[in-house]
N, C-alpha and C positions, 0 to 999 in steps of 0.2 A: 242510493238516494238518501240524503240526509233528512232527519226528522224536521219537518217544517212547522210553521205556526199552527196548522190544523191538528198537529200531533200534540200540542201543548194544551192541557186542560186545567181549569181551576178545580182542583180536587176538593177544596173546602166547600165550594158550592155543590158539587156532586155528592159529597158526603152528607151535607145538610138535607138533600133530597133522597138519600139512600139510593142513588142512581146505579143502574147496571148498564155497562157498555159492552157491546160485542164487536170484535174486530176479526177480520180474516186477513192474514198477511202472507206474503211470499218472500222469496229470497232477496228480491230487490229492496225490500224494506228492512232487511235484517243484515246490516253491513258486518257486524261482528260475527254473526253465524257464517256468512260467506267467507270471512277471513279465516274462520276455523275449519273451512273445508266444505261448507254447505254448497249444494249444486242446484241447478234449475230443477223444478219439480217439487221443491220444498213448499209446503203449505201448512199454515198453522191457524187454528181457531182459538181465539182467546176471549175470556169473559172476565170483566173487571167489576167487582162489587165495591162500591165506595160506602164508607161508614165512619163512625166516630167511636172512640174509646177514650175515656178520661179527657174529653174535649180535644183529643188529637185525631188527625185524619188517618184513616186506615183504608187499605185496599186489599181485597181478597182476589188474587189472580189465579185463574185456572186456564191452562193451555192443553190442547191436544192436537195431534196432527201427525204429519210425516216430514222428516228432515231427510233429504237425499244427500248421502255422503259417499266417499270412495271406500269400498270394502278393502280392508287391510290384508285380505288374503289374495284377492284377484285384481284389485284396483279398479273394478268396474263399479258403476253407480249402484248404490244399495239403499233401499228405503228403510229408514229406522223410525218406528212408531215412537212418539213421545207423549207423555202425560206428566203434568207437573202442577202442583197447587201450592200456594204460599199465602200466608197472611202477613201483610206488610204494614208497617207504621211509618208515615212520612215524618222525618226529623230533620231539622236544619243543620245540626252538628253531629259528628260521629261520637261525641262524648255524651249525648243524650241517652238516658236509660230507657229501655222499652220493656214492657211485660214479656214474660217468657213465651207466651203464645204467639208473639209477633217477631218478625225480622225487621231490622231497621232499613229504611231506604233514605239515603241522603238527598235532600232537595227541598225545594219550596213547594208547599201545598198549593200555592197560588199559580204556579207554572210547572206542572208535572208532565213529563214526557211519557205517553202511553207506549210508544215504540220501545223505549229503553226498559220499561217494566216487563213488557212481553219478551223482548230479546234476552233479558237476563234469565228469565225462566226457561227459555229454549236452550240457552247455553248450559244451564244446570241439568237439563233433561237429556241432552245428547250423550250417546255412549262414548266412553273414552277410546275404545277400540271398536269402530263399527265393522261388522262383518255380516254377510248374508246368513240368515238363520239356518239355511240348508247348505252345508258345506259342499254337497254335490253340485250346486249351482256354480260355485267357484271353480270346481274341477272342470265343469263343462265350459266355462269361460276361458280357462287356461288352455284346454284342448283346442278350442276354436281359433285361438289366436297364436298360430305358430310364429316363431321369430322369423322376420324377413331376412333375406341374405345380406342386405345392407346392415341390418342391426347386428348380425353375427360378425361381419367384418369389422364393424365399429367397436365391438366389445374388446376390451383389453385382454391380451393373452396373459394368463397367470401362470408363471413358472414357479412351481413349488420348490424351494430350496431347502434341503435337509439341514437343519441346524443341529450342531453338536457343540453345546456350550462348554463341555469339559474336554474337548479334543486335545487341547494343548496343555492340560493341567500337569501331566507328567513332566513335560519339558520345563514348565515354570518351576516346578518343585526341584528339579535337578539343578537348574540355574541358581536357585536360592541356596541349595546345599553346597554349591561350589564356592560361595562367598565366604 
């Protein structure tokens, strides 16, 4: 589901009022998270605090929740808790300098996408290699799912061939000596 007009806010107005917005999003609203492997069951709570610093628009974003990803040990769904917080400053150009305590966000403060801000924080918070916290859960999943006979037949047969890279070295040296 693409971010729509309801997702776009005037961050300048919200900053002038020091507004705080709260959102609850799931995987259907997080396209890039889904593309990164996010599965159904993902649910994120986000809080966005708008403000100003040096007459520029700022947003403090805090997210927490659960992202469901495929465990890299057993390939079964795995709930990964995420928490992330960032202080952002909206800038129109990537060459604009921001104070050290802020991270720049490219865009217009008049039309800022909440979904993109939230999604960016979720992407930063998800683990690089998601796994079940308890490795015994993975072992249990693997024991419960024996390979089907069709899968065993479809698996390519690997014939290990012994490689002997210097097997004909003596022959090559003898030929060279004959010349």
